[in-house]
VEXDREN-2710 file (C-alpha; in Angstrom, 1 decimal):
% VEXDREN-2710
k/r/px/py/pz
1/UNK/56.9/66.0/46.1
2/UNK/58.4/66.2/42.5
3/UNK/57.1/62.6/43.0
4/UNK/54.0/63.1/43.4
5/UNK/53.5/65.8/41.2
6/UNK/54.6/64.0/38.4
7/UNK/52.3/60.9/39.1
8/UNK/49.4/62.9/39.6
9/UNK/50.0/64.8/36.2
10/UNK/50.6/61.1/34.5
11/UNK/47.3/59.9/35.9
12/UNK/45.6/62.6/34.9
13/UNK/47.7/63.1/31.2
14/UNK/46.0/61.6/28.0
15/UNK/48.6/59.4/27.7
16/UNK/47.9/57.5/30.7
17/UNK/44.3/57.1/29.1
18/UNK/45.6/56.3/26.1
19/UNK/48.2/53.6/27.7
20/UNK/45.0/51.7/30.4
21/UNK/42.9/51.6/26.8
22/UNK/46.0/49.5/24.9
23/UNK/44.7/46.1/24.6
24/UNK/47.6/43.6/23.5
25/UNK/47.3/41.6/20.6
26/UNK/47.0/38.1/23.0
27/UNK/44.1/39.7/24.4
28/UNK/42.5/40.0/21.0
29/UNK/42.6/36.6/19.6
30/UNK/44.3/35.0/22.1
31/UNK/48.2/33.4/23.2
32/UNK/48.8/31.9/19.6
33/UNK/51.2/28.1/19.7
34/UNK/51.5/25.6/17.2
35/UNK/50.1/22.0/17.3
36/UNK/51.1/19.0/15.2
37/UNK/48.7/17.8/13.5
38/UNK/49.0/14.2/12.2
39/UNK/47.5/13.1/8.8
40/UNK/46.2/9.1/8.0
41/UNK/49.6/8.4/6.1
42/UNK/51.9/9.7/9.0
43/UNK/53.2/12.9/7.7
44/UNK/52.7/15.8/10.1
45/UNK/52.7/19.6/10.0
46/UNK/53.1/22.4/12.2
47/UNK/49.8/24.6/12.2
48/UNK/50.3/27.9/14.6
49/UNK/46.8/28.3/15.9
50/UNK/45.3/30.9/18.8
51/UNK/43.3/30.2/21.9
52/UNK/40.4/32.7/20.3
53/UNK/39.6/30.8/17.1
54/UNK/37.8/27.5/16.5
55/UNK/38.2/23.8/15.3
56/UNK/36.4/24.5/12.2
57/UNK/39.3/27.6/10.9
58/UNK/41.9/24.4/11.6
59/UNK/39.5/22.8/9.2
60/UNK/39.8/25.1/6.5
61/UNK/43.5/25.8/6.7
62/UNK/44.2/21.9/6.3
63/UNK/41.8/22.3/3.1
64/UNK/44.0/25.1/1.7
65/UNK/47.5/23.7/2.6
66/UNK/49.3/22.0/-0.1
67/UNK/49.9/18.8/1.5
68/UNK/46.4/18.5/2.2
69/UNK/44.3/20.2/0.6
70/UNK/42.8/17.3/-1.9
71/UNK/41.2/15.8/1.9
72/UNK/37.4/17.2/2.3
73/UNK/35.8/14.4/4.4
74/UNK/38.3/14.1/7.9
75/UNK/37.5/15.5/11.3
76/UNK/39.6/15.9/13.9
77/UNK/40.7/14.1/16.9
78/UNK/42.7/15.5/20.4
79/UNK/42.9/12.7/23.2
80/UNK/40.6/10.4/21.5
81/UNK/38.1/12.9/21.6
82/UNK/36.5/14.2/17.9
83/UNK/37.0/18.0/18.0
84/UNK/33.2/19.7/17.2
85/UNK/34.2/22.2/14.5
86/UNK/32.4/25.4/16.6
87/UNK/34.5/24.6/19.6
88/UNK/36.8/27.4/20.7
89/UNK/40.6/26.2/21.0
90/UNK/40.1/27.7/24.4
91/UNK/37.8/25.6/25.9
92/UNK/39.8/22.3/25.0
93/UNK/41.4/21.2/28.3
94/UNK/45.3/19.6/27.2
95/UNK/45.6/21.5/24.3
96/UNK/48.9/23.4/24.2
97/UNK/52.5/24.1/22.3
98/UNK/53.3/20.9/20.8
99/UNK/50.1/19.1/21.3
100/UNK/48.7/16.2/18.1
101/UNK/46.0/16.9/16.7
102/UNK/45.6/14.0/14.4
103/UNK/43.3/13.6/10.7
104/UNK/40.8/10.7/10.7
105/UNK/39.2/9.8/7.4
106/UNK/35.7/10.1/7.8
107/UNK/32.7/7.8/5.3
108/UNK/31.9/9.8/2.7
109/UNK/27.7/9.9/1.7
110/UNK/26.5/11.4/-1.4
111/UNK/26.9/15.6/-0.6
112/UNK/30.1/14.6/0.5
113/UNK/31.1/13.3/-3.2
114/UNK/30.1/15.5/-4.8
115/UNK/32.0/18.3/-2.3
116/UNK/35.2/16.1/-2.9
117/UNK/34.9/16.3/-6.4
118/UNK/34.0/19.6/-6.3
119/UNK/36.8/20.5/-4.5
120/UNK/39.0/18.2/-6.6
121/UNK/37.8/20.9/-9.6
122/UNK/38.6/23.6/-8.0
123/UNK/42.0/22.9/-7.2
124/UNK/43.2/21.5/-10.8
125/UNK/41.6/25.4/-11.9
126/UNK/42.9/27.3/-8.8
127/UNK/45.7/28.6/-11.0
128/UNK/43.5/29.7/-14.1
129/UNK/41.4/32.5/-14.3
130/UNK/38.1/31.7/-15.7
131/UNK/36.3/31.8/-12.7
132/UNK/37.5/35.5/-11.9
133/UNK/36.6/36.2/-14.7
134/UNK/32.8/35.1/-15.0
135/UNK/32.4/36.2/-11.1
136/UNK/31.9/32.1/-10.0
137/UNK/32.7/31.0/-6.6
138/UNK/33.2/34.6/-5.4
139/UNK/36.8/34.3/-7.2
140/UNK/38.0/38.0/-8.3
141/UNK/41.2/39.4/-10.1
142/UNK/44.5/40.1/-9.3
143/UNK/46.9/41.1/-11.6
144/UNK/49.4/42.6/-9.6
145/UNK/51.9/39.6/-9.8
146/UNK/51.4/39.7/-13.4
147/UNK/52.2/42.4/-13.7
148/UNK/55.2/43.0/-11.6
149/UNK/55.9/39.2/-13.5
150/UNK/57.2/38.0/-9.6
151/UNK/59.8/41.6/-9.1
152/UNK/58.6/42.4/-5.6
153/UNK/58.6/38.8/-4.1
154/UNK/61.9/37.8/-6.4
155/UNK/63.9/39.9/-7.4
156/UNK/67.1/38.2/-9.2
157/UNK/70.5/40.6/-11.2
158/UNK/69.4/41.6/-14.3
159/UNK/72.1/39.8/-16.9
160/UNK/70.8/41.1/-20.0
161/UNK/73.2/43.2/-21.9
162/UNK/70.6/46.9/-22.3
163/UNK/72.4/47.6/-25.5
164/UNK/70.1/44.7/-26.6
165/UNK/66.6/46.2/-24.8
166/UNK/64.3/47.6/-27.3
167/UNK/62.9/50.6/-25.2
168/UNK/60.2/51.0/-28.3
169/UNK/56.2/51.5/-27.0
170/UNK/54.2/48.8/-27.4
171/UNK/52.5/49.6/-31.1
172/UNK/49.2/49.2/-29.3
173/UNK/49.8/52.2/-27.6
174/UNK/51.0/54.6/-30.0
175/UNK/48.5/57.6/-31.2
176/UNK/46.3/55.5/-32.9
177/UNK/45.5/55.2/-37.0
178/UNK/42.7/56.5/-38.7
179/UNK/39.8/54.0/-38.4
180/UNK/41.7/51.5/-36.3
181/UNK/40.6/50.3/-32.6
182/UNK/43.4/49.6/-29.8
183/UNK/43.5/45.7/-28.9
184/UNK/41.9/44.7/-25.7
185/UNK/44.1/41.4/-25.4
186/UNK/46.9/43.1/-23.5
187/UNK/44.4/44.2/-21.0
188/UNK/44.8/40.8/-19.9
189/UNK/47.9/40.1/-18.6
190/UNK/46.7/36.4/-18.5
191/UNK/49.4/34.0/-17.7
192/UNK/50.5/31.1/-20.7
193/UNK/52.2/29.1/-18.5
194/UNK/49.5/28.4/-16.5
195/UNK/46.6/28.5/-18.8
196/UNK/48.3/25.2/-20.4
197/UNK/48.6/23.6/-17.5
198/UNK/46.1/20.2/-17.7
199/UNK/45.9/17.2/-15.1
200/UNK/43.5/15.4/-16.8
201/UNK/41.1/15.7/-19.8
202/UNK/37.9/15.3/-18.3
203/UNK/36.7/14.6/-15.1
204/UNK/33.2/14.3/-14.9
205/UNK/29.8/12.5/-13.6
206/UNK/28.8/9.5/-15.4
207/UNK/25.6/9.0/-17.5
208/UNK/25.1/5.6/-15.5
209/UNK/23.9/7.6/-12.7
210/UNK/22.3/7.0/-10.5
211/UNK/23.2/3.8/-9.3
212/UNK/20.7/1.3/-9.5
213/UNK/18.7/0.3/-6.0
214/UNK/20.5/-2.9/-5.7
215/UNK/23.5/-0.9/-5.9
216/UNK/22.9/1.1/-3.4
217/UNK/22.2/-1.7/-1.1
218/UNK/25.7/-2.5/-1.7
219/UNK/27.1/0.9/-0.7
220/UNK/27.4/2.4/-4.4
221/UNK/27.0/6.1/-3.9
222/UNK/28.1/8.1/-7.1
223/UNK/29.9/7.4/-10.9
224/UNK/32.6/9.1/-12.4
225/UNK/34.6/9.4/-15.3
226/UNK/38.3/10.3/-16.3
227/UNK/39.8/11.0/-19.4
228/UNK/43.4/11.1/-19.0
229/UNK/46.1/12.7/-20.3
230/UNK/47.6/9.3/-21.2
231/UNK/43.9/8.7/-23.6
232/UNK/42.8/6.2/-20.4
233/UNK/39.5/6.6/-19.8
234/UNK/38.2/5.2/-16.5
235/UNK/34.9/4.4/-14.4
236/UNK/34.9/5.3/-11.3
237/UNK/32.9/4.4/-8.4
238/UNK/32.2/6.7/-4.7
239/UNK/31.5/4.3/-1.9
240/UNK/31.3/5.4/1.2
241/UNK/35.0/4.5/2.1
242/UNK/35.9/6.3/-1.0
243/UNK/37.3/5.5/-4.6
244/UNK/37.8/2.5/-6.6
245/UNK/37.9/1.6/-10.6
246/UNK/34.8/0.2/-11.2
247/UNK/34.6/-2.2/-14.8
248/UNK/31.8/-0.3/-17.1
249/UNK/32.4/1.8/-19.9
250/UNK/30.7/3.6/-21.6
251/UNK/28.7/0.6/-23.2
252/UNK/28.4/-1.7/-20.9
253/UNK/27.5/-1.3/-17.4
254/UNK/29.3/-3.3/-15.1
255/UNK/29.9/-1.8/-11.4
256/UNK/32.5/-4.9/-9.9
257/UNK/35.9/-3.4/-9.6
258/UNK/38.6/-4.3/-11.8
259/UNK/41.2/-6.7/-10.7
260/UNK/43.6/-5.7/-7.8
261/UNK/41.3/-2.7/-7.0
262/UNK/41.5/-1.2/-3.7
263/UNK/39.7/1.4/-2.3
264/UNK/41.5/5.0/-1.8
265/UNK/39.4/7.4/0.3
266/UNK/41.1/10.5/-1.7
267/UNK/40.4/10.8/-5.3
268/UNK/43.3/12.4/-6.1
269/UNK/45.5/9.4/-4.5
270/UNK/43.5/7.2/-6.9
271/UNK/43.9/9.5/-10.1
272/UNK/48.2/9.4/-9.4
273/UNK/47.8/6.1/-9.5
274/UNK/46.1/5.9/-13.0
275/UNK/47.5/8.4/-14.5
276/UNK/51.9/9.5/-14.6
277/UNK/51.0/13.1/-16.4
278/UNK/48.6/13.9/-13.5
279/UNK/51.0/13.0/-10.4
280/UNK/53.8/15.0/-12.1
281/UNK/51.3/18.1/-13.2
282/UNK/49.6/18.0/-10.0
283/UNK/53.1/18.5/-8.1
284/UNK/53.5/21.8/-10.9
285/UNK/50.2/22.8/-10.5
286/UNK/51.2/22.8/-6.3
287/UNK/54.0/24.5/-6.6
288/UNK/52.4/27.4/-8.6
289/UNK/49.8/27.9/-6.3
290/UNK/52.1/27.9/-3.6
291/UNK/54.0/30.6/-5.2
292/UNK/51.4/33.3/-5.4
293/UNK/50.1/35.1/-2.7
294/UNK/47.0/33.8/-0.8
295/UNK/44.6/36.7/-1.9
296/UNK/45.3/35.5/-5.2
297/UNK/43.7/32.1/-4.5
298/UNK/41.4/32.6/-1.5
299/UNK/37.7/33.3/-2.4
300/UNK/36.5/37.5/-1.6
301/UNK/34.2/38.3/0.9
302/UNK/33.2/40.8/-2.0
303/UNK/32.8/39.5/-5.7
304/UNK/35.0/42.0/-8.1
305/UNK/33.1/42.0/-11.8
306/UNK/35.9/42.1/-15.2
307/UNK/34.0/44.2/-17.8
308/UNK/36.6/42.3/-19.7
309/UNK/36.5/39.0/-20.6
310/UNK/38.8/37.1/-23.0
311/UNK/36.6/35.0/-25.0
312/UNK/37.5/31.1/-23.5
313/UNK/37.1/27.9/-24.9
314/UNK/33.7/25.8/-23.8
315/UNK/34.9/22.8/-22.3
316/UNK/32.5/20.1/-21.4
317/UNK/32.4/19.6/-17.9
318/UNK/28.7/17.6/-16.4
319/UNK/29.7/19.1/-12.9
320/UNK/29.0/22.9/-13.7
321/UNK/25.6/21.5/-16.1
322/UNK/24.6/19.8/-12.8
323/UNK/24.6/22.7/-10.8
324/UNK/22.8/25.1/-13.8
325/UNK/20.1/22.7/-13.5
326/UNK/17.0/25.0/-12.5
327/UNK/15.6/22.6/-10.6
328/UNK/18.3/23.1/-8.3
329/UNK/17.0/26.6/-7.3
330/UNK/15.3/25.6/-4.5
331/UNK/18.3/22.9/-2.6
332/UNK/21.1/24.8/-3.3
333/UNK/21.9/26.1/0.2
334/UNK/18.8/24.8/2.6
335/UNK/16.3/22.5/3.2
336/UNK/12.3/23.0/2.7
337/UNK/11.9/24.7/5.8
338/UNK/15.4/25.7/7.4
339/UNK/15.6/28.6/4.7
340/UNK/16.9/31.5/6.6
341/UNK/15.3/34.3/8.1
342/UNK/17.0/37.4/7.0
343/UNK/15.7/40.1/8.9
344/UNK/16.0/38.2/11.8
345/UNK/19.2/37.4/11.8
346/UNK/20.7/40.9/10.5
347/UNK/18.5/42.5/13.2
348/UNK/20.3/39.8/15.5
349/UNK/24.1/39.9/14.9
350/UNK/23.8/44.2/15.5
351/UNK/21.9/43.3/18.7
352/UNK/25.2/41.1/19.9
353/UNK/27.0/42.7/22.9
354/UNK/30.0/45.3/21.8
355/UNK/31.5/45.8/25.5
356/UNK/35.7/44.6/24.9
357/UNK/37.8/44.0/22.5
358/UNK/36.7/40.6/21.3
359/UNK/32.6/41.2/21.5
360/UNK/33.3/43.9/19.6
361/UNK/35.5/41.5/16.9
362/UNK/32.7/38.6/17.5
363/UNK/29.8/41.6/16.4
364/UNK/30.9/42.7/13.1
365/UNK/32.6/39.1/11.7
366/UNK/29.1/38.2/12.4
367/UNK/27.4/41.1/11.0
368/UNK/30.3/40.7/7.9
369/UNK/29.3/37.1/7.2
370/UNK/24.9/37.7/7.9
371/UNK/25.6/40.9/5.2
372/UNK/27.7/38.9/2.9
373/UNK/25.5/35.8/2.7
374/UNK/22.5/38.4/2.2
375/UNK/24.4/39.9/-0.8
376/UNK/25.1/36.6/-2.6
377/UNK/21.9/35.0/-1.9
378/UNK/19.8/37.7/-3.4
379/UNK/22.3/38.6/-5.9
380/UNK/22.0/34.5/-7.2
381/UNK/18.2/35.4/-6.7
382/UNK/18.1/38.3/-8.7
383/UNK/19.3/37.0/-12.0
384/UNK/17.1/34.2/-11.6
385/UNK/14.3/35.6/-11.4
386/UNK/15.4/37.7/-14.8
387/UNK/15.9/34.6/-16.5
388/UNK/12.9/33.4/-15.8
389/UNK/14.6/30.5/-13.4
390/UNK/12.1/30.9/-10.8
391/UNK/8.4/30.9/-10.8
392/UNK/6.0/33.8/-9.9
393/UNK/4.0/34.1/-7.1
394/UNK/0.9/35.5/-9.4
395/UNK/2.0/33.5/-12.8
396/UNK/-1.3/35.0/-14.3
397/UNK/-0.5/38.8/-14.6
398/UNK/1.1/40.2/-16.7
399/UNK/5.5/39.6/-16.9
400/UNK/5.5/43.3/-15.5
401/UNK/3.9/42.8/-12.4
402/UNK/4.6/39.4/-11.8
403/UNK/6.5/39.1/-8.0
404/UNK/8.4/36.8/-6.5
405/UNK/9.8/34.6/-3.7
406/UNK/13.0/32.4/-3.0
407/UNK/14.9/32.1/-0.2
408/UNK/12.7/34.2/2.3
409/UNK/13.3/37.2/0.1
410/UNK/10.5/39.1/-2.1
411/UNK/11.4/40.6/-5.7
412/UNK/9.4/42.4/-8.1
413/UNK/10.5/43.8/-11.5
414/UNK/11.4/47.1/-11.5
415/UNK/8.1/48.8/-13.8
416/UNK/6.2/51.9/-13.3
417/UNK/3.4/49.8/-13.4
418/UNK/1.0/52.2/-11.3
419/UNK/2.0/55.0/-13.8
420/UNK/3.7/57.1/-10.7
421/UNK/6.8/58.3/-13.5
422/UNK/3.8/58.3/-16.1
423/UNK/4.8/62.0/-17.1
424/UNK/8.3/61.9/-15.8
425/UNK/9.8/59.3/-18.3
426/UNK/7.9/56.1/-17.2
427/UNK/10.2/52.9/-16.8
428/UNK/13.4/55.4/-16.8
429/UNK/12.4/57.3/-14.7
430/UNK/11.3/55.0/-11.9
431/UNK/14.4/53.3/-12.2
432/UNK/16.2/56.2/-11.4
433/UNK/14.1/56.9/-8.8
434/UNK/14.6/53.8/-6.9
435/UNK/18.5/53.8/-7.6
436/UNK/18.9/57.6/-6.0
437/UNK/16.3/56.4/-2.8
438/UNK/19.0/53.8/-2.3
439/UNK/22.0/56.0/-2.7
440/UNK/21.0/58.4/-0.1
441/UNK/19.3/56.0/2.1
442/UNK/22.5/53.5/3.3
443/UNK/22.8/55.5/6.3
444/UNK/19.0/54.6/7.6
445/UNK/17.1/51.4/9.1
446/UNK/15.6/50.8/5.6
447/UNK/19.1/50.1/4.3
448/UNK/17.9/46.3/3.2
449/UNK/14.8/47.5/2.1
450/UNK/16.2/50.0/-0.4
451/UNK/18.5/47.4/-1.7
452/UNK/15.5/45.3/-2.0
453/UNK/14.5/48.2/-4.6
454/UNK/18.0/48.3/-7.1
455/UNK/17.1/44.3/-7.3
456/UNK/13.7/45.4/-8.3
457/UNK/15.1/47.1/-11.1
458/UNK/18.0/45.1/-12.5
459/UNK/15.1/44.1/-15.3
460/UNK/15.5/47.2/-17.3
461/UNK/19.0/46.3/-18.1
462/UNK/18.0/43.7/-19.6
463/UNK/16.2/42.0/-23.0
464/UNK/12.7/40.4/-21.5
END
């Protein structure tokens, strides 16, 4: 009887219900195990994966590891079969602990070459904070390591004589002298050591682009020019098999390869052969990059901007120039006819099933991804509307009455065009009313309509 009574109480107790609702970690993300990744140069590495992941996550992980971060154009093979990037690992027959996944180099296209060059430049600038200060490439500032000077990760005994230390506070935090403004530079804990580490003088697209038709038939995709730290200037040809040095100069076009030239699939491997200084600096760069926390060097889903930005020295960069061209506005993310329908996409993600924990995680990931993409696209479009880089659908109207459509999003300038707020402050009142409406309407179904209202009022913050 006591046992039966105790069993009945256990079944009816809250603790019993909570135990039934508990889900193991393996039940959420699947069983974790290690696989062996084999690179084309026969190097191997172990990578921990989960059965709930997709092949694309392995692809991204390899692009972040130090030994393979310079690779972009490759596919993954298992049992002599090419793995689709969107295939679940649990659906791959025979994939288990200790399985071998091979990295196979693929042929380049013009688009893949541009992505590869951009990725290499991102690696070379990965320990610098320019993109984070400028709010580019989804990079945000993180000062934890700079403020702690690595004390959290590496604590070493202090062998300095305390009597020789100065405990006086810095002068810039002392009571301000009359008519003296506090300096802003101490608020930027920038590592001078990281910012002085350069691997190259320049890596740009050549002025000989695009290749002529005859060279297109020969396989030339793009031309690059590199200026090494040794003062050597080389012109490089990108072809479907990789990269090689040609005989072109700044004045004479000669696409023939130099003597004893051979094609290298990775641009980084070619630069290591051309410049011993690059090889040494690149290895140092990877070590410093590895010492940073992953959250410090990976793009963040929520962009965080800084109001205090140092005055960086402006440098030559043809890659940056090409990405800023207004003619690329309609081509940067989608091809014509393939633009995203944000209303359908956002609604479809919210209608995904959420019966168990796995479905809830998949739904939350889809909602988060769609929302981040929408915010990034709408912010970029709003900035370009302000800068006048998007053509209005009614160019004959006054500037305040113009409307714009880009990437299936509608934009208008946030002015009091109809004089609804004439007696309340005009344009300033229209801006305030839209912001207040948005702040109090975030929980309503018209959340994205309200957010669009904020984007419409952006021009009031900028001179026209």
